[in-house]
N, C-alpha and C positions, 0 to 999 in steps of 0.2 A: 381548333385554336392551339397555338404553340404555348407551352409553359415557359415563361421567361424567368431565367435565373440571372440575378445581378450580383456580381462580386464587388463589394464596395468597402472602402476604408479610406479616410482622408489623410492617413499617415503612410508614408512610403516605407518599404522594407518589411511589410507584414506577410509577404508571400502571396499576394493576390494573383499574380500571373501564373505562378506555379500551381496554385489551387485551380485556377480557371482552366489551364491546359489539361490537367489530370482529370477533372470532373467532366469536361467536354469530351475528351478522348475516351474515357471509361464508358460514357453513354453511347458514343459512336460505335465502340467495339461491341456493345451489347445489341447493336442493330438499330438504334434510334437515329433519326435524321437530325443532326445537330449543326446549327450555324452559329457563328460567333461574331461579335463586334468588339473592337478595342477602341475605347473612348479616350485613351491617352494619346492625343494627336501629336504630341511632341516626342515622348520617349518610346511609345509603341512596343512595350516589352512583349505583349502577347502577339502582336503582329510580327515582330522579329522572331519569336518562337516558331511561328508557322513558316516564315521564310526559310529558317534554318532546316525545318522538317522537309520542305519541298526540295531543297538543295541536296540534303543527305539521301533521301529516297531516290532522287534522280541519279545521283552519282553511284549509289549502291545497287541500282536497278532492282529496287524492292517496292512492292505496293502494300501499304498498310492501311487499315481502316482508320478514319479520323474525322473530325469535324471540318467544316469549311469556314474559313475566315473571310470577312467582307469589310471593305472600306465604306465609310459613310458616303452616300451620293452627294454630288455637288448640287447646289440650289442656286438658281439665278436670283440675285438680290432684287432685281426689278420686279419679280413676281410677288414679293412680300408686301403685305399691307402695312400701314403705319403702326409702329409699336410691336410688330411681330419679330421674333428672334429667329435668325437663320439656323441656329443650332437645333432649335426645337423641330424645325421642318426637316433638317437632315436626318435626325434620329427617327422621327416618326415615319419618314419615307423609307428608311432602311428596315425598320421593324414591320411596316405594312407590307413591304415586298417579300420579306422572309416568313411572315407569320403563316401563310397558307401552305408553305412548303417545308415546314419544320415540325418536329416533335418538341424540340427544345431550342430556344435561343438563349445563348449565354452572353452576357454583356460584362466586359471587364472595365471597371472605372479607374480613373487616374488617382494617384495618391495626393490629391488636393481638391479643393472645392471649386467646381466649375459648373457652368450652366448645364452642360451635357450630363454630368454626373447627377445633378439635382433632378433633372427630368427622368433619367434612367431609373432612379430609385422609385419614382412614382409608378413605373411600369412593372416593377418586380412582383412576380407571384411568390418567388423565393428570393430572399436577400441573404447573401452569405458574407459575413464580415470576418475575415481572418484577423487574429489579434495575437501578437507576441505576448508571452506570459510575463508581463512586466507592468508595473504601475505607470511607467511612462506611456505605454500603449493604452492602458486602461483609461487614461485621461481623455482619450478619444471619445469614450462613452460617457464618462461622468467624472466630476471632481470629488475627491475624498478629503477628509481631514488629515492631519499630519500623521495619524496612527495608521491610516489606511483601513480603518474599521467602520467608518461612518460615511455615508454618501451625503455630500454637501449640495450637489445639484447636477443636472444633466449637462452634457457638453453640447456644442453647436452641432455636432454630427448626429447625436441622438435627437436633437430638436428637428433636424432636417428629415430624419426618418419619420418622426411623429407627423411632420407636415405632409410627407408623402402618403402616410396612412390616411390622413384627413382627406387628401385629394381623391384617393381611391374610394373612400367611403362616400364622398359626394357624387362620384361617378357611378356608384352602385356596383363597384367591383369587389371581389372577395378580398379579405385582409391579407396583408403581407405576412408570410411566414418568415420571420427573422431568425437566422441562425448565426451565432457567434462561434467561430472556430478557434480553439486554443492551440496556437502554433508554438513550437519550440518550448514545450513544457519540460522542465528538468525531470530526470528520472529519480532523483533523491527527494526525500521528504525534507523540505526546507521551510523556514518561517515565511519567506516571501511567497512561496508556492501555495502554502496553506492560506495565507491572507488573500491571495488572488482568488482562490476557490470560494472563500466566504464572500468576498466583495462581488464577484460575478453572480453568485447565487442570489445575493441580496438585490442586485440591480436587475437581474432577469425577472425576479418577482415583481419589481416595481414598474419597469417600462416594457416588459413583455417580449423577451426573446428566449430562444432555446440555446443551450450550450452543447457544443459537439466537439469531439476530439479532432485535432488537426494533424499537421506533420511535425515531426521532431526535426532538429537541426541535423542534416545529413549531407555528406559530400556528394552523394549521388545526384541530388537535384542540380547542383552547380555543373556537374559533368554532363547531364542530359541536355541542358539548354543549347549548347553549340550545335548539336545534331537535331534539335527539335523533337526529341523523344520523350516518352513517359515510361514509368515503371512497367506498364503493361506491354510495352513494345520490345523489351529486352530479349525475350526468348525468340521472337520472330526475326531478330537480326543476328542470331547465332550464339547468344549467351546460353550455354547449356545448363549451367548451375549458378543460381543466385547466391551471393554471400549472405551471411547472417543479417547484416545491416539492410541489404536490399529486400530480403524476405520480410523483415520487420516493417520497412517502409511500405511495402505492398499491402501488408495487413492494416497499416494505418489508413491507407487509401480505402480499403474495403470497409473499415469501421466508419470512416468519414461518409462514404456514400450511403451506408445504411442509416446513419444518423440524419442525413439530409431528408430522408423519407420523401423522395420525389414521387409524384403520382404515377402509379402503374409500373414503377421500376423495381424489379427483383434482381439483386446483385448476383452476377454470374461469373465472377472471377475470384 
């Protein structure tokens, strides 16, 4: 059985596709068979990442290890029973096809609430939620009072994850391992950063997620996308010496992968 990783956050700009590409590629480079699905059928950031990768590798005549991205299969609406949702069938058909031929299936969700995203969350063995280090993004998880010190109530996204957990429990599946990644954390000790740390810790204890380090804001991620590359590919395309920022970013990826604690995975880069 493949381990299903879902990268989800209903707010755009949190780094979901960057995290998805790096996690999937890291696993593939360690020898695991990894297949991916991009559920953002409109913007397709992860899908575009893979298209860029194929074009660059073809033009450069280089072969690099990596995951394989798949489109959702089409379903004939005439085959559906009354009340059935076509997106449920498209996603279940994709996962069913890939599950026997994968060590990991990574699903990248859109930055909005969709039926596909909702169903994908219920399939997650590991749920990764990238979150920018801001109370604007924290509002995705929970509402706070005006001081940012007290949790007023859960957000609609947290409620969706709770519902996904309930569905898995009813189906007799193991609980979702929910990991919140703190992206774009400032390097200096600031009041907002300290408040975010306390608020996340308080909320993690209440609704049950783990907190893990994510990526800092770095130019390298914007530079990699047009070529479809990751930090782990740089030396293979002829970059002999990484600069300090790139080395730090690679260490962030290593720390992130360790924190995810995926079953059977020992970090080898």
